[in-house]
Every structure is written in C-alpha cells, then in structure tokens.
C-alpha positions as CSV (number, residue, x, y, z in Angstrom):
1,X,19.0,-1.3,15.6
2,X,15.8,-2.5,17.2
3,X,13.3,-4.9,15.6
4,X,9.8,-3.5,15.4
5,X,6.5,-4.8,14.4
6,X,5.1,-3.0,11.3
7,X,2.4,-1.2,13.6
8,X,5.3,0.0,16.0
9,X,7.1,1.3,12.9
10,X,4.1,3.4,11.9
11,X,3.6,4.7,15.5
12,X,7.0,5.8,15.6
13,X,7.0,7.5,12.6
14,X,4.0,9.6,13.7
15,X,5.6,10.6,16.8
16,X,9.0,11.6,15.1
17,X,7.3,13.6,12.3
18,X,4.8,15.5,15.0
19,X,8.0,16.2,16.9
20,X,10.1,17.4,14.1
21,X,7.4,19.8,12.5
22,X,4.5,21.3,14.4
23,X,2.4,21.7,11.2
24,X,2.1,17.9,11.3
25,X,-1.6,17.1,12.7
26,X,-3.6,13.8,13.0
27,X,-7.2,13.5,12.5
28,X,-9.7,10.7,12.3
29,X,-12.3,8.4,13.8
30,X,-10.9,7.3,17.5
31,X,-7.3,8.5,16.5
32,X,-7.1,10.3,20.0
33,X,-7.9,8.5,23.3
34,X,-8.3,5.1,21.7
35,X,-5.1,5.6,19.8
36,X,-6.8,4.2,16.4
37,X,-8.6,1.2,15.7
38,X,-5.4,-0.6,15.5
39,X,-3.3,1.4,17.7
40,X,-1.3,3.1,15.1
41,X,-1.8,6.6,16.7
42,X,-1.4,5.3,20.3
43,X,0.3,8.0,22.7
44,X,-0.2,11.0,20.1
45,X,-3.1,12.7,22.1
46,X,-1.0,12.5,25.5
47,X,2.2,13.7,23.9
48,X,0.7,16.5,21.4
49,X,-2.6,17.4,22.8
50,X,-6.2,17.7,21.2
51,X,-5.2,20.6,18.7
52,X,-2.9,18.3,16.9
53,X,-4.7,14.9,17.5
54,X,-8.3,15.4,16.4
55,X,-11.1,12.9,17.0
56,X,-13.6,13.3,14.3
57,X,-17.3,12.3,13.8
58,X,-17.9,9.3,11.6
59,X,-17.8,11.1,8.4
60,X,-15.2,10.3,5.9
61,X,-16.2,13.0,3.4
62,X,-15.6,15.8,6.3
63,X,-12.4,14.0,7.6
64,X,-10.8,14.3,4.1
65,X,-12.5,17.6,3.3
66,X,-11.3,19.3,6.5
67,X,-7.9,17.6,5.9
68,X,-7.6,19.2,2.3
69,X,-8.5,22.7,3.9
70,X,-5.6,22.4,6.5
71,X,-3.1,21.2,3.6
72,X,-4.1,24.2,1.6
73,X,-3.6,26.5,4.6
74,X,-0.2,25.4,5.7
75,X,-0.6,22.4,7.7
76,X,0.6,18.7,6.9
77,X,-2.4,16.7,8.1
78,X,-2.4,12.9,8.2
79,X,-5.9,11.8,8.0
80,X,-6.6,8.2,9.3
81,X,-9.8,6.2,7.7
82,X,-10.4,3.3,9.8
83,X,-11.1,0.7,6.9
84,X,-10.6,1.0,3.2
85,X,-14.2,0.3,2.6
86,X,-15.1,3.4,4.3
87,X,-13.1,5.5,1.9
88,X,-15.6,5.6,-0.8
89,X,-17.7,8.5,1.0
90,X,-14.6,10.6,0.2
91,X,-14.0,9.6,-3.2
92,X,-15.1,12.9,-4.6
93,X,-13.1,14.8,-2.1
94,X,-9.9,12.6,-2.9
95,X,-10.2,12.4,-6.9
96,X,-11.9,15.8,-7.7
97,X,-10.3,17.9,-5.0
98,X,-7.1,16.9,-3.4
99,X,-5.6,15.2,-6.4
100,X,-6.4,18.1,-8.8
101,X,-5.4,20.8,-6.6
102,X,-2.0,21.6,-8.1
103,X,-3.5,21.3,-11.6
104,X,-6.4,23.5,-11.2
105,X,-4.6,26.2,-9.6
106,X,-1.7,26.1,-12.3
107,X,1.0,25.1,-9.4
108,X,-0.4,28.0,-7.3
109,X,-1.7,25.4,-4.5
110,X,-0.2,22.0,-3.1
111,X,-2.1,19.7,-1.2
112,X,0.5,18.0,1.2
113,X,-2.2,15.5,2.6
114,X,-1.5,11.9,3.8
115,X,-4.4,9.5,4.1
116,X,-3.7,6.6,5.9
117,X,-5.8,3.5,5.1
118,X,-6.0,-0.1,6.5
119,X,-7.0,-2.5,3.7
120,X,-7.4,-6.3,2.8
121,X,-8.8,-9.3,4.0
122,X,-7.9,-10.5,7.4
123,X,-9.2,-11.6,10.7
124,X,-13.0,-12.5,9.7
125,X,-13.5,-8.9,8.8
126,X,-15.9,-9.9,6.1
127,X,-17.7,-7.7,3.6
128,X,-17.4,-4.1,4.8
129,X,-14.0,-4.0,6.3
130,X,-11.7,-6.2,3.7
131,X,-11.8,-4.4,0.5
132,X,-8.9,-3.8,-1.7
133,X,-9.1,-0.2,-3.3
134,X,-5.9,0.3,-4.9
135,X,-6.9,0.2,-8.3
136,X,-9.7,2.9,-7.9
137,X,-7.1,5.5,-6.8
138,X,-4.1,4.5,-8.8
139,X,-6.1,5.5,-11.5
140,X,-6.1,9.1,-10.6
141,X,-3.2,11.5,-11.8
142,X,-2.2,13.8,-9.1
143,X,-2.5,11.2,-6.4
144,X,0.4,9.1,-5.4
145,X,-0.6,5.5,-3.8
146,X,2.0,3.6,-1.7
147,X,1.6,0.2,-0.2
148,X,4.8,-0.4,2.1
149,X,5.1,-4.0,3.2
150,X,7.8,-4.2,5.7
151,X,8.3,-2.1,9.1
152,X,11.6,-0.2,7.6
153,X,9.5,0.8,4.5
154,X,6.4,1.8,6.5
155,X,8.2,4.1,8.6
156,X,10.4,5.5,6.1
157,X,7.8,5.8,3.3
158,X,5.3,7.5,6.1
159,X,8.0,10.1,7.0
160,X,8.5,10.6,3.0
161,X,4.6,10.9,2.6
162,X,4.2,13.6,5.4
163,X,7.1,15.6,3.8
164,X,5.4,15.4,0.2
165,X,4.0,18.4,-1.6
166,X,1.2,16.5,-2.8
167,X,-1.6,14.0,-1.5
168,X,-0.4,10.4,-0.8
169,X,-2.8,7.6,-0.3
170,X,-0.9,5.3,2.2
171,X,-2.2,1.9,2.3
172,X,-1.5,-0.6,5.1
173,X,-2.5,-4.3,5.0
174,X,-4.1,-5.3,8.1
175,X,-2.5,-8.5,8.3
176,X,0.9,-6.9,8.3
177,X,0.3,-4.9,11.6
178,X,1.3,-7.6,14.2
179,X,2.7,-10.4,12.2
180,X,5.6,-8.9,10.3
181,X,8.6,-7.6,12.3
182,X,12.1,-6.1,10.9
183,X,14.9,-4.1,11.9
184,X,14.1,-0.2,11.8
185,X,16.7,2.5,12.5
186,X,16.1,4.9,15.3
187,X,17.7,7.7,13.4
188,X,15.6,9.9,11.0
189,X,15.5,8.5,7.5
190,X,13.2,8.4,4.5
191,X,12.4,5.8,1.8
192,X,11.6,7.5,-1.3
193,X,8.2,7.3,-3.2
194,X,8.5,5.8,-6.4
195,X,11.2,3.0,-6.6
196,X,10.5,-0.8,-6.6
197,X,12.8,-2.9,-4.8
198,X,13.9,-6.7,-5.9
199,X,13.2,-8.7,-2.7
200,X,14.6,-11.8,-4.2
201,X,16.7,-12.2,-7.2
202,X,16.0,-15.0,-9.8
203,X,16.5,-16.1,-13.4
204,X,13.5,-18.1,-14.4
205,X,10.6,-15.9,-14.0
206,X,9.7,-12.5,-12.5
207,X,6.7,-12.1,-9.8
208,X,5.8,-8.6,-9.3
209,X,3.6,-7.9,-6.3
210,X,2.9,-5.6,-3.1
211,X,1.2,-5.6,0.4
212,X,0.7,-8.9,2.0
213,X,1.1,-10.7,-1.2
214,X,4.9,-10.1,-1.1
215,X,5.2,-12.3,1.9
216,X,2.9,-15.1,0.4
217,X,5.1,-14.6,-2.9
218,X,8.3,-15.0,-1.0
219,X,7.0,-18.2,0.5
220,X,6.0,-19.5,-2.7
221,X,9.4,-18.7,-4.0
222,X,11.1,-21.2,-1.3
223,X,8.4,-23.5,-2.1
224,X,9.5,-24.0,-5.7
225,X,13.2,-23.7,-5.2
226,X,14.0,-27.4,-4.5
227,X,12.4,-27.8,-7.9
228,X,15.0,-25.9,-9.6
229,X,12.7,-22.7,-10.1
230,X,14.5,-19.7,-9.0
231,X,12.0,-16.8,-9.0
232,X,12.7,-13.2,-8.9
233,X,10.4,-11.4,-6.6
234,X,9.9,-7.5,-7.3
235,X,8.1,-5.7,-4.6
236,X,6.2,-2.5,-6.4
237,X,5.9,-0.4,-3.1
238,X,4.6,2.4,-5.1
239,X,1.8,1.9,-7.3
240,X,1.6,5.5,-8.6
241,X,4.0,6.6,-9.7
242,X,5.1,3.2,-11.1
243,X,8.8,2.3,-11.3
244,X,8.6,1.0,-15.1
245,X,12.5,0.7,-15.0
246,X,12.6,-1.8,-12.6
247,X,9.6,-3.9,-13.8
248,X,11.1,-3.7,-17.5
249,X,14.6,-4.6,-16.2
250,X,13.4,-7.7,-14.3
251,X,11.5,-9.0,-17.3
252,X,14.4,-8.6,-19.8
253,X,16.2,-10.7,-17.2
254,X,13.9,-13.6,-16.6
255,X,11.8,-13.3,-19.7
256,X,8.6,-14.6,-17.8
257,X,6.2,-12.4,-15.7
258,X,3.7,-13.0,-13.2
259,X,1.5,-10.3,-11.4
260,X,0.0,-11.2,-7.9
261,X,-2.5,-9.1,-6.1
262,X,-5.2,-9.7,-3.5
263,X,-7.9,-7.6,-5.2
264,X,-10.4,-9.1,-7.7
265,X,-8.5,-10.0,-10.7
266,X,-10.8,-8.4,-13.3
267,X,-9.6,-4.9,-13.9
268,X,-7.4,-5.2,-10.8
269,X,-4.0,-3.3,-10.5
270,X,-2.0,-6.4,-12.2
271,X,-3.7,-5.4,-15.4
272,X,-1.7,-2.3,-15.6
273,X,1.5,-4.3,-15.0
274,X,0.5,-6.8,-17.5
275,X,-0.3,-4.1,-20.1
276,X,3.0,-2.3,-19.5
277,X,5.0,-5.6,-20.2
278,X,2.9,-6.3,-23.2
279,X,3.6,-3.0,-24.6
280,X,7.2,-2.3,-23.8
281,X,8.7,-5.8,-23.3
282,X,7.1,-7.8,-25.7
283,X,10.3,-8.9,-27.4
284,X,11.7,-10.0,-24.2
285,X,8.9,-12.4,-23.3
286,X,9.1,-16.5,-23.7
287,X,5.5,-16.9,-22.5
288,X,2.1,-15.2,-21.7
289,X,2.2,-12.5,-18.9
290,X,-0.1,-14.1,-16.2
291,X,-1.9,-12.6,-13.4
292,X,-3.2,-14.1,-10.1
293,X,-5.9,-12.3,-8.1
294,X,-8.6,-12.6,-5.7
295,X,-11.8,-14.4,-7.0
296,X,-14.3,-12.4,-9.0
297,X,-17.0,-12.5,-6.0
298,X,-18.4,-9.2,-4.3
299,X,-16.5,-9.4,-1.1
300,X,-14.3,-11.3,1.2
301,X,-16.6,-13.8,3.0
302,X,-16.9,-13.8,6.9
303,X,-16.4,-17.5,7.8
304,X,-12.6,-18.0,8.4
305,X,-12.7,-21.1,6.2
306,X,-14.2,-19.2,3.0
307,X,-12.0,-16.1,3.8
308,X,-8.8,-18.3,3.5
309,X,-10.5,-20.1,0.3
310,X,-10.7,-16.5,-1.1
311,X,-7.4,-15.1,-0.5
312,X,-4.5,-15.9,-2.6
313,X,-1.9,-17.8,-0.7
314,X,1.6,-19.4,-1.3
315,X,0.3,-22.7,-2.4
316,X,-1.7,-20.9,-5.1
317,X,1.1,-18.8,-6.1
318,X,3.4,-21.5,-6.2
319,X,1.2,-23.3,-8.5
320,X,1.0,-20.5,-10.8
321,X,4.8,-20.2,-10.8
322,X,5.0,-24.0,-11.8
323,X,2.6,-23.4,-14.6
324,X,4.4,-20.3,-16.1
325,X,7.8,-21.8,-15.5
326,X,6.7,-25.0,-17.6
327,X,5.5,-22.7,-20.5
C-alpha cells in the first residue's frame, strides 16, 4: 500500500472519479493548466480535456452557481474555491440554493455537488487566506460538511462526496497538504460521510477535534501520557451530519470532555458539541465541558510569530487537558 501525502491522495481521488464517471467535472480558478493553487488538480486538464476541467473567472458566486446548474442537469461537479475566505461571495448560492434544492422541490431534484475549500491558518497567509468557516455552513440543513484529516480519509471521503446525491462542503486544512502522509489503497474505496472515529483510546477524558487540530491533539495526548493522563481522542471527520452516538459513548466512558478547534472560540463549532454533551450526557460528567479555540480576534495575523501565537497547538491543548484532568 503506497504512502501518500494528503495532497496526493486528493489528486488521485480526482483522477479516479473522473475516469470512473464521465459526468464528473472540475471547475474553479486555475484548476486547469496550473493544477490548482495547491496542486490538487494537477494533471486533470491533460488527461480529461478542457470540457471537463474548466478554468473560471475570479467569481466565486458564478463558480458555485454554474456548478449548481450542472448538478441539477445530471453532472457531478467538483467546484474548487481557492481559499475558504473567498467562499463568502457564494454564500447565498450555497445556503439558499444548493442546500435547499431537495427540500424546495419536494425531492424532485437533488444537487450532487462537491465544493472543495482549503481553510485554516498556515504559511503566513494572514487575514484573507486563513479563515475557518465550518461553523457558518454546518448550521445549514441540507448541506453536508466534512473535514478529513488523513490521506486515507481524504481520498475515501472525496469519493463518497462525489457519489453523494446532495451537496457536500469539503474542507481541507492547508497545513495537511504536504506535511501529513499515510497509507492509501490503490483500489477503489469510500470512507462514509457521517461516522466519527476514535483515533486514540483513553480513560480519563475525551477530546473531540477535527482538521489540523487532530494532529496537534494527538501530540498533546502523548505529552501528558507520562503524567498518567490517558486521553481518548475522537476525530469528528464529519461536522454535519454529526455522529452523536460516538461522541456520547466516549463521554460515558471517560466522564470528561474537551473540544478543540481552530476557529474563534465564541460561537465556534465546539459550542455545538458542548451543548450536545450538556443536554444528553449531563449525568455522565465529572467536570465541566471545556472548549479550546482560537482567540477572539478578527483574523490570523501575518507575522509568523503572531500566527504561531494565534494558533492552538499541542502545548496549549496539553495545558487544557491537565486543567480538566485535575478537576
């Protein structure tokens, strides 16, 4: 089984799905000759041609709007938005059109659309290229939101998203592209949208996380292990629909819960996990449900030192784990 970078796993998924199904098309800014700003769509234009790999103008609303039209007319579009920060001009297309298509048509129309979006703080990309947008879109019924954190899941979940009959927002943290490697099967497979996964069993407390924060959390769990703190790390993978069963089962096992996410802490996605646990697992708790998120400042700073100070990391996660373990 070959070991691939996260980036390469996504690239292979594109190639395989386009070869498998001629209805699959790719569109977005620089997805053709350039192969995407991060190289995820490299080689697609040469292999599948300009009718299926479409370079678009710098107009995100038009990209998503065209993709919606393709989807309701029988194609399976993958729309790439270069950075999550640029997704906002297409907000109305996603929320008012794509996510509501099946509901508004009483099931007569689906919208099998994938919107791929690099997100998160990395590489000094600063104010307009570093936002976390998951809380905005996980709020919307009718839209699936997935955040794979490993090459295996990236390939398998992209395949599942392409084959899904409804719209999927596919979030890819930029730090994962070239830093995370893992074994990826060459044969066809899917990772289903929905189920969370326990990445590390533990007994003293549970940490729920996703994206780049999974890897920081796993490092933090190793840091506190010599202190006798056994942390259970649960990767959510899919933010909507949420795997409530796995979340509640983990809390029932460890009796303490910490949610780690990169977005601003206030009204971030972690608040939904905290509310779920408080409402449905209150009697299992031996301490408060805690959240660790990014600071409540408008954006990730440009300076590398300030970016590192802004980002939650293994040290800060370990501090939060220790604080909860002592409670």
